[in-house]
N, C-alpha and C positions, 0 to 999 in steps of 0.2 A: 176144718176151717174155724168152727166155733171155738175150739180149744186154743187155736192160734190167736184169735181175736181176744179171748179172755186173758191170755198171757201178755199180749201186747198192751192191753188196757191196764192190767196190774202194773206192768213195767212203767207205763206212762204216768200213772198215779204216784208211784214211788219216786220217779224222776222229778215230778213237779214239786213234791214236798221237799226233797233234798235240795233242788235248785233254789227254791224260795228261801230256805233256811240259810244256805251258804251265800247266796247273793246279797242278802241283807247284812250278814256279818262282814263279808269281804268289802262290800260297798262302804260300810261304816269305817273299817280299818283304813281303806284307801283314802277316804276323806281326811282322816287325821294325818296320814302320811303326806298327802298333798299340802295340807295346812302347815305342817312342820317344814316342808320343803320351801314353800313361799315365804314364810316368816324367817327361815334360816338364811335365805339369800337377801332378805331385807327389801323386798319390793312392796310398794304401796298399792299398786294396781297390777292385775294380771291379764294380759291379752289372750285371745283365743289361740293364736299360733305365734311362734317365735322361739327364741332360745330359752326363755323362762316363761312358759305359757301353760295353760290348761291342757292343750293338746299334747305337749311333750310329756308331761307327767302321766296323763291318762294313757297314752300309747305305751309307755314303759310298763305301767301297772297292768294294762290289758294283755300285753304280750306275756308277761310273767304269769299272771293268773290263768290265762288260757292254757299255757304249756303245762302247768302243774295240775290244774283242775281236770283238763281233758284226760291226761295220763291216768290220774287216779280213778276218776269216775267211769272211764271207758273200761278199765279192768274190772271194776266192781260190777258194772252192767253185764259184762261177758260172763263173769262167774255166776251172777244171779240167773242168767239165762241158761247156763249149763246145769244149774241145780234144778231148774224147773222143766227142762226139756231134755231130749236125747242129744242135743248139740254138744259136740266135743270141743275141748279147749286145745289149742295148738301147743307144741312144745314150748318150754319156758323161754328159750332164746328167741324163738319165732314170735311168741306173744309180746316180748319186750320190743323186738324190732318193729312189729306192726303198731304197737302202742305209741312208740316215740315218733314213728313216721307220720301217723295220723295226727298226733298231737302237734307236731311241727306244721303240718299242712293247715290245720285249723288255726294255729297261731298266725300263720302268714295271712290267711283270709280275714281273721278278726282284726289284725293290725291294718290291713288294706282298707277294710270298711271304716275303721276308726279314723284313719288318715283322710279318707275321702269325705267323711262327715265333717271333720274339722275344716277341711278346705272349703266345703260348701258354706258352712256357718261363718267362716272368716270373711268370705266374699259377700254373704248376705248381710252381715252386721259389721261393716268396715269400721276399723278403729275402736271397736268396743273393747273396754277393759274394765274388769270388776275388782272389788277388793278381795284380799286373800281368803276371807271367810266364805263368801258366796262362791268364789272360784273353786274352793276345796269341796263344797257341796256338789257342784256340777261334776267335778272329777269323780267323786264317790258314786254319784248316780250313774255316770257313764260306765264305770268299772262294774258296778252292781248289775246293770242291765246286760252287759257283755257276759258276766259270770253266769247269770240266770240262763241265757241262751245256750252257752257252751256246755254247761252241766246237763241240761235237757238233751242236747244233741249227743253228748258223750255216753250217757247212761243207756240210751236206747237207739244208738246209731244203727241204721239199716243199710242194706246193700245199695239201694238206690241213692242214699245220701252220700255214700263213699264214691259211687259213680259220678255224682254231681261234683264232688270235690275234685276228683280226678280230671273231669272236663274243664272245670274252672282253672285249675293249676296249669294244665297242659295248654289249653287255648289261650289263657291269659298271658302266660309266659312267652309263648311263641309270638303272639300279637305285639307284646311289649318289645320283643327283640326286633320285630319288623319295623315298627313305627319309630324307634329310637336309633335305628342303624344310620350311620353317617354316610354310607355309600348309597346314594339315591337310586342307582341302577343295579343294586344287588340282585334283583330278580332276573336280570339278564344272564346271570352266571348259573347258579343253581340254589336250591333250598338249603343245602348243607353249608352254603357260604356264611349263613348267619352264625354258625358255630366254629368257623375257621379262625385261626389266630389273627388274620388280617381284619376281622370284623370287630368293631368296638363293643358289640353286644354278645360276643362269644360266650362270656361267662354266664350271662342271663339265659341264653338259649340252651347251652349245654347243661347247666344246673337244672333247668326246667325239665329236660328229657330224663336226666338221671333221677331226679326226685319223683317224677311221674311214674317211672319204672318201679320205684320203691312203693309208691301208693298203690300201684296195680298189684304188687305182691301181697300187700295187706288186704286188698280187695279180694284177691284170689283165695287167700286163707279163710276169710270170713264167708265168702260165697260157698265154698265147698264144705266147710264145716256145717253150714246151714243146709246144704243139699244132702248131707250124709243120711239123715233119717228117711229121705225119699228114695234111697237107692233101690229098695225092694220093689217099689211101685213104678219107678220111672227109669231107672238106670241099672246096669250091672256094675260091679266093681271095676271091671276092665274099662268100660266106657267112661266112667267117671274119672278114673286115673289118667286116661288118655287126654280128656278135655283139660284136666287140671295141669298136666304136663305141658300142653300147648300154651295155656295161659301163662305159665311160668316162663316158657320160652319167649313169648311176646313181651312180657315184662322185662326180662333180662336183655332182650334185643333192643327195646326202647331205651333202657338205661345205657346200653352199649353204644348206641348212636351218639349219645352225648358224651360218654366217657372217652370215646375215640374220635375226636373231631377230624374231619378230612384234611390231611396234609399230603399233597402230591408227592409221590415217590418214597413214602415212608410206610412203616408197618401200620401206622394209624389209618392210612387210606385203605389198606387191605381189611383191617378189622372193622372200619366204618362201613365198607361195602358189604362185608360178611354179615354184620349185625342188621343192617338195613334190609338185606335180602331175606334174612331169617324172619324179620318182622312181617314182611309181605307174605312169605311162605306160610307162616303161622296163621294169618288171616285166611288165606286161600284154602288151607287144609280144613279149618273150622267150617267154612262155608260149604266146601265140597263134601265133607263127611257128615253134614247135618242129619241126614236121614238115618245114619247109623248111630251117631253119638247122641242125638236128641230127637228121637222119634215122636215124643209127646208134644213138641212145639206145634203151634197152630199152622194151618194151611196159609194164612195170610202172612205169617212171618217167613215161611218158606219162600213164598213168591217175592217178598221184599228182599230176602237174602240173595236169591238168584238174580234179581234185578240189579242189586249192588254189584254182584260178580260180573254181570254183563257190562255194567257201566265201567268197571275197572278194566275189563278187556278192551272196551271201546276206547278208553283213554290211552291204553298201551298201543293199540293199533294206530290211533291218530297221531301219537308221538313218533313211533318207529317208522311207520310206512308212509304216512302222508305229511309228516312234519306240520301238522295242524296245531299242535301244542309245543311250546318250548319245554326245556327240561324242568324249569321251576313250576310251570303250570301243571305239568304231568305229576310232579312230586306232590304239589299241594292238593290236586284233585284226588290222588290215590290216598294221601294222608287223611283228607277230610272224609271221603267215602268210607274208608276202613274204620275210622273211629266212630262215625255215626252208626255204622252197622254194629260195632262192638257194644256201644251204649244200649242199643235196642236189644241185642242178644242177652246182655247182662240183666236187663230188666225182665226179660222173659224167664231166664233161669231163676231170678229172684222170686218170681211168682210161683214157680214149682217149689222152691224152698219154703215159701210161706204156707203152701198147701200141706207141707209135711208136718 
């Protein structure tokens, strides 16, 4: 444990130095780009939001710098950790897939935070407009702060941070599809209606599931590379490979639910039901086989897991035999319980990886 803490501390110090250096440089360059933009379009004052505004330029620069900086420094951080520990690196194409997936996920989150901040500021300081020079300074500062945070995250990203990103992307995308759906009584049909062609939010819902599946694949690769040094103490090769295979199945099934939206009477309906069933079976297998696959997990987690399993069975019985829940309520309950359990399970596996 001391060795792990020392390595993490070293990594944090390196990340801090790199982040500060690059944040100042990128912030300065961004300020000059913003100034050139404002002077080029010939505006005398620049509002917070609008077609020619601080927010628009800042959002574009934040998205670009996040995508590039995360991709580069995530790979540097993984290589550094590989050199300092026994943690293996994935195959080249897998490494690139995970890098670009996580970089895009962080780009989406950074852009969303920037847009929300701009919205709040524009409402707090209504009709505020500044000259191009001061405006460019604010843009540079915003991009610099974003770059500092992103590089720090990328260089020393942890399993728990990826789990948090997965949760935000998945829950955020699904909630967005719910609240922006123009069919007020969609919930009286079924959960999958959000992804059907008839739904105006189908693209958002399906993309969320597909992208969440890719993020989970990246999470799986990071998690089991971290667990590899702990195999001799906590797992056998067989058990570790079984767990990893089920995680991959769940990730592919999650993406498959979005890739094959439910369309009655077509092959997509069959594939949708097959992937949804595989998702549920994957969760149930992980819970049922806990004592075999993960014997070192705590007694409290075992009780928690079996409680979740009991709740899932209760939801199923209430839906099938007593009609206490409608289809949407059953699907949402099963979805929520399963992914809450998965998040806690991942956190416990991450603790085993840290001990290694």
